[in-house]
MOPAC internal coordinates of N, CA, C and O (Angstrom, degrees):
PM7 1SCF
backbone

  N    0.0000 0     0.00 0     0.00 0    0    0    0
  C    1.4651 1     0.00 0     0.00 0    1    0    0
  C    1.5404 1   111.27 1     0.00 0    2    1    0
  O    1.2310 1   119.84 1   173.44 1    3    2    1
  N    1.3036 1   117.91 1    -6.56 1    3    2    1
  C    1.4816 1   119.09 1  -179.06 1    5    3    2
  C    1.5043 1   111.01 1   -64.55 1    6    5    3
  O    1.2310 1   119.51 1   142.16 1    7    6    5
  N    1.3222 1   118.54 1   -37.84 1    7    6    5
  C    1.4371 1   121.86 1  -179.02 1    9    7    6
  C    1.5484 1   110.66 1   -64.16 1   10    9    7
  O    1.2310 1   120.26 1   138.08 1   11   10    9
  N    1.3246 1   117.11 1   -41.92 1   11   10    9
  C    1.4577 1   119.84 1  -179.14 1   13   11   10
  C    1.5260 1   109.42 1   -68.81 1   14   13   11
  O    1.2310 1   119.32 1   143.18 1   15   14   13
  N    1.3103 1   118.90 1   -36.82 1   15   14   13
  C    1.4750 1   121.65 1   176.40 1   17   15   14
  C    1.5303 1   111.28 1   -62.41 1   18   17   15
  O    1.2310 1   121.30 1   137.83 1   19   18   17
  N    1.3421 1   115.12 1   -42.17 1   19   18   17
  C    1.4691 1   119.75 1   178.28 1   21   19   18
  C    1.5251 1   111.62 1   -62.19 1   22   21   19
  O    1.2310 1   120.63 1   136.98 1   23   22   21
  N    1.3316 1   116.41 1   -43.02 1   23   22   21
  C    1.4573 1   119.29 1   178.99 1   25   23   22
  C    1.5011 1   111.44 1   -62.38 1   26   25   23
  O    1.2310 1   120.82 1   139.79 1   27   26   25
  N    1.3474 1   116.04 1   -40.21 1   27   26   25
  C    1.4791 1   119.61 1   179.85 1   29   27   26
  C    1.5185 1   110.59 1   -66.50 1   30   29   27
  O    1.2310 1   119.32 1   140.51 1   31   30   29
  N    1.3716 1   118.91 1   -39.49 1   31   30   29
  C    1.4371 1   121.63 1   179.57 1   33   31   30
  C    1.5295 1   111.18 1   -64.81 1   34   33   31
  O    1.2310 1   120.95 1   135.23 1   35   34   33
  N    1.3227 1   115.78 1   -44.77 1   35   34   33
  C    1.4921 1   120.40 1   178.60 1   37   35   34
  C    1.5340 1   108.63 1   -61.38 1   38   37   35
  O    1.2310 1   120.61 1   138.32 1   39   38   37
  N    1.3064 1   116.43 1   -41.68 1   39   38   37
  C    1.4649 1   119.72 1   179.39 1   41   39   38
  C    1.5048 1   112.16 1   -61.68 1   42   41   39
  O    1.2310 1   119.93 1   139.04 1   43   42   41
  N    1.3339 1   117.73 1   -40.96 1   43   42   41
  C    1.4627 1   119.85 1   179.65 1   45   43   42
  C    1.5257 1   110.64 1   -66.42 1   46   45   43
  O    1.2310 1   120.27 1   139.69 1   47   46   45
  N    1.3261 1   117.08 1   -40.31 1   47   46   45
  C    1.4642 1   120.57 1   179.33 1   49   47   46
  C    1.5599 1   109.88 1   -62.02 1   50   49   47
  O    1.2310 1   120.56 1   135.34 1   51   50   49
  N    1.3033 1   116.53 1   -44.66 1   51   50   49
  C    1.4516 1   118.65 1   179.82 1   53   51   50
  C    1.5027 1   112.04 1   -68.74 1   54   53   51
  O    1.2310 1   120.10 1   145.49 1   55   54   53
  N    1.3153 1   117.42 1   -34.51 1   55   54   53
  C    1.4699 1   120.89 1   176.66 1   57   55   54
  C    1.5345 1   109.74 1   -61.56 1   58   57   55
  O    1.2310 1   120.56 1   133.95 1   59   58   57
  N    1.2966 1   116.53 1   -46.05 1   59   58   57
  C    1.4644 1   121.07 1  -178.30 1   61   59   58
  C    1.5541 1   111.49 1   -69.33 1   62   61   59
  O    1.2310 1   120.84 1   146.69 1   63   62   61
  N    1.2926 1   116.00 1   -33.31 1   63   62   61
  C    1.4512 1   121.41 1  -175.65 1   65   63   62
  C    1.5374 1   111.90 1   -63.49 1   66   65   63
  O    1.2310 1   120.21 1   141.00 1   67   66   65
  N    1.2819 1   117.20 1   -39.00 1   67   66   65
  C    1.4832 1   121.01 1  -172.02 1   69   67   66
  C    1.5085 1   111.93 1  -120.65 1   70   69   67
  O    1.2310 1   119.62 1  -148.43 1   71   70   69
  N    1.3277 1   118.34 1    31.57 1   71   70   69
  C    1.4574 1   121.84 1  -175.04 1   73   71   70
  C    1.5229 1   111.79 1   -63.69 1   74   73   71
  O    1.2310 1   119.67 1   149.25 1   75   74   73
  N    1.3220 1   118.24 1   -30.75 1   75   74   73
  C    1.4545 1   119.51 1  -177.91 1   77   75   74
  C    1.5321 1   113.48 1   -71.66 1   78   77   75
  O    1.2310 1   120.11 1   164.87 1   79   78   77
  N    1.3285 1   117.39 1   -15.13 1   79   78   77
  C    1.4440 1   119.50 1  -179.85 1   81   79   78
  C    1.5646 1   113.62 1   -92.74 1   82   81   79
  O    1.2310 1   120.18 1  -175.34 1   83   82   81
  N    1.3207 1   117.26 1     4.66 1   83   82   81
  C    1.4581 1   119.38 1   179.93 1   85   83   82
  C    1.5323 1   108.04 1   -63.71 1   86   85   83
  O    1.2310 1   121.22 1   -46.95 1   87   86   85
  N    1.2703 1   115.28 1   133.05 1   87   86   85
  C    1.4788 1   119.85 1  -178.75 1   89   87   86
  C    1.5171 1   112.87 1   104.38 1   90   89   87
  O    1.2310 1   119.16 1   158.70 1   91   90   89
  N    1.3021 1   119.21 1   -21.30 1   91   90   89
  C    1.4590 1   120.93 1   177.33 1   93   91   90
  C    1.5286 1   107.22 1   -86.24 1   94   93   91
  O    1.2310 1   120.52 1   -51.97 1   95   94   93
  N    1.3137 1   116.61 1   128.03 1   95   94   93
  C    1.4728 1   121.05 1  -173.89 1   97   95   94
  C    1.5335 1   113.28 1  -107.79 1   98   97   95
  O    1.2310 1   120.18 1  -169.29 1   99   98   97
  N    1.3285 1   117.25 1    10.71 1   99   98   97
  C    1.4689 1   117.88 1  -173.65 1  101   99   98
  C    1.5312 1   113.65 1   -79.77 1  102  101   99
  O    1.2310 1   119.97 1   163.63 1  103  102  101
  N    1.3071 1   117.67 1   -16.37 1  103  102  101
  C    1.4881 1   119.95 1   179.24 1  105  103  102
  C    1.5087 1   109.38 1  -154.86 1  106  105  103
  O    1.2310 1   120.90 1   -13.16 1  107  106  105
  N    1.3080 1   115.88 1   166.84 1  107  106  105
  C    1.4704 1   119.88 1   174.85 1  109  107  106
  C    1.5213 1   108.69 1   -76.88 1  110  109  107
  O    1.2310 1   120.97 1   -49.51 1  111  110  109
  N    1.3073 1   115.76 1   130.49 1  111  110  109
  C    1.4620 1   121.36 1  -176.66 1  113  111  110
  C    1.5255 1   110.58 1  -107.46 1  114  113  111
  O    1.2310 1   122.42 1   -17.21 1  115  114  113
  N    1.3088 1   112.97 1   162.79 1  115  114  113
  C    1.4827 1   117.41 1   177.57 1  117  115  114
  C    1.5225 1   112.58 1   -58.04 1  118  117  115
  O    1.2310 1   120.67 1   144.82 1  119  118  117
  N    1.3391 1   116.32 1   -35.18 1  119  118  117
  C    1.4643 1   118.19 1  -178.93 1  121  119  118
  C    1.5140 1   112.15 1   -63.72 1  122  121  119
  O    1.2310 1   119.99 1   147.05 1  123  122  121
  N    1.3465 1   117.61 1   -32.95 1  123  122  121
  C    1.4508 1   121.19 1  -179.78 1  125  123  122
  C    1.5471 1   109.59 1   -70.67 1  126  125  123
  O    1.2310 1   120.89 1   137.36 1  127  126  125
  N    1.2974 1   115.91 1   -42.64 1  127  126  125
  C    1.4697 1   120.10 1   175.97 1  129  127  126
  C    1.5183 1   110.40 1   -64.50 1  130  129  127
  O    1.2310 1   121.65 1   138.09 1  131  130  129
  N    1.3603 1   114.45 1   -41.91 1  131  130  129
  C    1.4716 1   119.51 1   178.93 1  133  131  130
  C    1.5352 1   111.72 1   -60.99 1  134  133  131
  O    1.2310 1   120.56 1   136.32 1  135  134  133
  N    1.3110 1   116.53 1   -43.68 1  135  134  133
  C    1.4485 1   121.20 1   179.53 1  137  135  134
  C    1.5268 1   110.49 1   -62.90 1  138  137  135
  O    1.2310 1   121.26 1   137.32 1  139  138  137
  N    1.3357 1   115.19 1   -42.68 1  139  138  137
  C    1.4502 1   120.17 1   178.09 1  141  139  138
  C    1.5528 1   111.67 1   -61.41 1  142  141  139
  O    1.2310 1   120.54 1   133.50 1  143  142  141
  N    1.3340 1   116.57 1   -46.50 1  143  142  141
  C    1.4659 1   121.51 1   179.85 1  145  143  142
  C    1.5401 1   110.59 1   -63.69 1  146  145  143
  O    1.2310 1   121.29 1   140.75 1  147  146  145
  N    1.3314 1   115.14 1   -39.25 1  147  146  145
  C    1.4704 1   119.86 1   179.86 1  149  147  146
  C    1.5408 1   109.49 1   -62.21 1  150  149  147
  O    1.2310 1   121.36 1   132.87 1  151  150  149
  N    1.3269 1   115.01 1   -47.13 1  151  150  149
  C    1.4726 1   118.88 1   179.60 1  153  151  150
  C    1.5483 1   110.10 1   -65.78 1  154  153  151
  O    1.2310 1   120.82 1   141.62 1  155  154  153
  N    1.3203 1   116.04 1   -38.38 1  155  154  153
  C    1.4720 1   119.55 1   178.07 1  157  155  154
  C    1.5211 1   110.57 1   -61.30 1  158  157  155
  O    1.2310 1   120.19 1   142.75 1  159  158  157
  N    1.3031 1   117.23 1   -37.25 1  159  158  157
  C    1.4642 1   121.59 1   177.50 1  161  159  158
  C    1.5276 1   110.20 1   -61.43 1  162  161  159
  O    1.2310 1   120.30 1   136.11 1  163  162  161
  N    1.3286 1   117.03 1   -43.89 1  163  162  161
  C    1.4634 1   119.42 1   178.51 1  165  163  162
  C    1.5134 1   112.05 1   -67.82 1  166  165  163
  O    1.2310 1   119.94 1   144.30 1  167  166  165
  N    1.3263 1   117.71 1   -35.70 1  167  166  165
  C    1.4838 1   120.91 1   178.37 1  169  167  166
  C    1.5236 1   108.90 1   -65.35 1  170  169  167
  O    1.2310 1   120.46 1   135.72 1  171  170  169
  N    1.3186 1   116.73 1   -44.28 1  171  170  169
  C    1.4737 1   120.44 1   178.82 1  173  171  170
  C    1.5514 1   110.77 1   -59.56 1  174  173  171
  O    1.2310 1   121.46 1   138.94 1  175  174  173
  N    1.3307 1   114.81 1   -41.06 1  175  174  173
  C    1.4721 1   119.88 1   179.46 1  177  175  174
  C    1.5441 1   109.31 1   -64.51 1  178  177  175
  O    1.2310 1   120.39 1   137.88 1  179  178  177
  N    1.3276 1   116.86 1   -42.12 1  179  178  177
  C    1.4722 1   119.77 1   179.27 1  181  179  178
  C    1.5279 1   111.27 1   -65.94 1  182  181  179
  O    1.2310 1   120.66 1   141.85 1  183  182  181
  N    1.3184 1   116.34 1   -38.15 1  183  182  181
  C    1.4664 1   118.56 1   179.56 1  185  183  182
  C    1.5220 1   109.88 1   -66.28 1  186  185  183
  O    1.2310 1   120.04 1   142.67 1  187  186  185
  N    1.3205 1   117.53 1   -37.33 1  187  186  185
  C    1.4950 1   120.89 1   177.57 1  189  187  186
  C    1.5381 1   109.78 1   -63.60 1  190  189  187
  O    1.2310 1   120.26 1   139.32 1  191  190  189
  N    1.2897 1   117.11 1   -40.68 1  191  190  189
  C    1.4575 1   121.07 1   179.17 1  193  191  190
  C    1.5441 1   110.57 1   -66.83 1  194  193  191
  O    1.2310 1   120.91 1   138.55 1  195  194  193
  N    1.3188 1   115.86 1   -41.45 1  195  194  193
  C    1.4971 1   118.90 1   177.93 1  197  195  194
  C    1.5195 1   109.45 1   -64.57 1  198  197  195
  O    1.2310 1   120.12 1   142.33 1  199  198  197
  N    1.2957 1   117.37 1   -37.67 1  199  198  197
  C    1.4875 1   119.54 1   178.58 1  201  199  198
  C    1.5301 1   109.71 1   -63.26 1  202  201  199
  O    1.2310 1   120.17 1   136.30 1  203  202  201
  N    1.3305 1   117.29 1   -43.70 1  203  202  201
  C    1.4506 1   120.20 1   177.66 1  205  203  202
  C    1.5210 1   112.34 1   -63.75 1  206  205  203
  O    1.2310 1   119.90 1   141.15 1  207  206  205
  N    1.3156 1   117.79 1   -38.85 1  207  206  205
  C    1.4750 1   121.82 1   178.26 1  209  207  206
  C    1.5096 1   108.84 1   -64.69 1  210  209  207
  O    1.2310 1   120.01 1   138.60 1  211  210  209
  N    1.3522 1   117.58 1   -41.40 1  211  210  209
  C    1.4389 1   121.42 1   178.67 1  213  211  210
  C    1.5212 1   113.63 1   -63.25 1  214  213  211
  O    1.2310 1   121.55 1   139.06 1  215  214  213
  N    1.3457 1   114.65 1   -40.94 1  215  214  213
  C    1.4688 1   119.11 1   176.32 1  217  215  214
  C    1.5286 1   111.22 1   -64.48 1  218  217  215
  O    1.2310 1   120.37 1   139.16 1  219  218  217
  N    1.3210 1   116.89 1   -40.84 1  219  218  217
  C    1.4435 1   122.88 1   178.44 1  221  219  218
  C    1.5235 1   110.29 1   -62.86 1  222  221  219
  O    1.2310 1   121.02 1   134.08 1  223  222  221
  N    1.3237 1   115.65 1   -45.92 1  223  222  221
  C    1.4840 1   120.33 1  -179.26 1  225  223  222
  C    1.5293 1   111.12 1   -65.50 1  226  225  223
  O    1.2310 1   119.59 1   141.62 1  227  226  225
  N    1.3131 1   118.39 1   -38.38 1  227  226  225
  C    1.4583 1   119.78 1   178.05 1  229  227  226
  C    1.5378 1   110.34 1   -67.20 1  230  229  227
  O    1.2310 1   120.40 1   149.05 1  231  230  229
  N    1.3325 1   116.84 1   -30.95 1  231  230  229
  C    1.4774 1   118.86 1   177.47 1  233  231  230
  C    1.5164 1   111.21 1   -71.38 1  234  233  231
  O    1.2310 1   119.91 1   148.07 1  235  234  233
  N    1.3076 1   117.77 1   -31.93 1  235  234  233
  C    1.4748 1   120.49 1   175.53 1  237  235  234
  C    1.5073 1   112.49 1   -70.66 1  238  237  235
  O    1.2310 1   121.55 1   148.06 1  239  238  237
  N    1.3126 1   114.64 1   -31.94 1  239  238  237
  C    1.4650 1   120.44 1  -177.91 1  241  239  238
  C    1.5412 1   109.95 1   -65.29 1  242  241  239
  O    1.2310 1   120.36 1   143.93 1  243  242  241
  N    1.3206 1   116.91 1   -36.07 1  243  242  241
  C    1.4701 1   121.94 1  -177.38 1  245  243  242
  C    1.4469 1   108.94 1   -76.86 1  246  245  243
  O    1.2310 1   120.10 1   180.00 1  247  246  245

């Protein structure tokens, strides 16, 4: 889960760095990349949980 935490922290930093540009659509801003990385961190965390559930379920099957 350390990787997903790191992604979320980087995302928060980038969100805060470019917060005044929210709403301008002329270029990709740090906040957009930050939001993407933050969401990616949560997705990685969810995938890790699903992996653990799958391993637990396969153990019950045996």
